[in-house]
C-alpha atoms as one frame of an Amber mdcrd trajectory, in Angstrom:
protein
 -57.070  27.037 -55.577 -58.445  28.010 -58.948 -55.429  26.668 -60.872 -55.993
  23.154 -59.550 -59.628  23.278 -60.587 -58.581  24.458 -64.058 -56.019  21.643
 -64.405 -58.678  19.068 -63.500 -61.102  20.622 -65.968 -58.500  20.524 -68.773
 -57.678  16.876 -68.054 -61.369  15.959 -67.975 -62.052  17.780 -71.254 -59.178
  16.099 -73.062 -60.304  12.666 -71.829 -63.899  13.364 -72.770 -63.152  14.528
 -76.312 -60.317  12.228 -77.358 -61.298   8.962 -79.070 -60.521   5.860 -76.991
 -57.962   4.679 -79.528 -56.019   7.957 -79.163 -55.902   8.223 -75.350 -52.426
   6.682 -75.252 -51.168   9.504 -77.508 -52.084  12.141 -74.924 -51.782  10.018
 -71.786 -48.975  12.045 -70.190 -50.790  15.337 -70.818 -54.066  14.077 -69.347
 -52.464  12.477 -66.281 -50.281  15.518 -65.614 -53.319  17.807 -65.740 -55.443
  15.573 -63.520 -52.611  15.093 -61.018 -52.259  18.864 -60.742 -55.954  19.090
 -59.974 -55.953  16.197 -57.505 -57.460  18.248 -54.681 -60.642  18.516 -56.778
 -60.849  14.802 -57.603 -63.860  13.082 -56.024 -63.462   9.785 -54.166 -64.979
   7.728 -56.983 -62.607   9.327 -59.516 -59.493   8.547 -57.477 -59.307   4.898
 -58.539 -59.727   5.929 -62.168 -56.857   8.373 -61.771 -54.765   5.730 -59.995
 -55.294   3.482 -63.030 -54.335   6.297 -65.416 -51.182   6.901 -63.371 -50.406
   3.192 -63.626 -50.791   3.327 -67.416 -48.596   6.443 -67.607 -46.012   4.790
 -65.357 -45.973   1.683 -67.541 -45.624   3.788 -70.680 -42.782   5.811 -69.145
 -41.017   2.587 -68.117 -41.312   1.249 -71.661 -39.542   4.423 -72.800 -36.816
   3.861 -70.155 -37.678   7.091 -68.334 -37.612   5.560 -64.874 -37.735   8.740
 -62.760 -40.807   9.920 -64.622 -42.316   6.465 -64.313 -41.681   6.478 -60.568
 -43.413   9.854 -60.200 -46.567   8.605 -61.967 -46.578   5.383 -59.967 -46.088
   7.256 -56.693 -48.960   9.578 -57.613 -51.093   6.522 -58.382 -50.265   5.043
 -54.994 -51.309   8.343 -53.430 -54.721   8.039 -55.080 -55.515   4.683 -53.487
 -58.353   4.763 -50.998 -58.365   3.314 -47.519 -58.731  -0.453 -47.692 -57.347
  -0.526 -51.220 -55.600  -3.876 -50.713 -58.980  -5.537 -50.183 -60.979  -3.572
 -52.757 -58.359  -3.014 -55.475 -55.768  -5.700 -54.907 -54.580  -6.051 -58.517
 -54.240  -2.308 -59.040 -52.473  -1.871 -55.695 -50.075  -4.736 -56.349 -49.226
  -3.473 -59.824 -48.613   0.111 -58.644 -46.405  -0.918 -55.726 -44.495  -3.555
 -57.725 -43.716  -1.247 -60.619 -42.822   1.589 -58.243 -40.287  -0.680 -56.540
 -38.925  -1.677 -59.948 -38.636   1.931 -61.151
């Protein structure tokens, strides 16, 4: 659907134009937009988005918003590709461990 494509485009634009040292300030906005456009995320972008979901989940946990954290972590788990335990062990372990904690 066109809305999903627009959400992905917004998330991509924000990431592209925000300085690296300010990404954490808009992390929830970017991840929310990209998650809403997940059906338009290419295979190679999925691991990047899984990592962003991990960062958002960690940030939400540090703010003691555990339900929100769990939703980001679950979304990150959903981004993992087939064979992720072999290819992305550290990312997979971190996502699953924090999700269980949240």
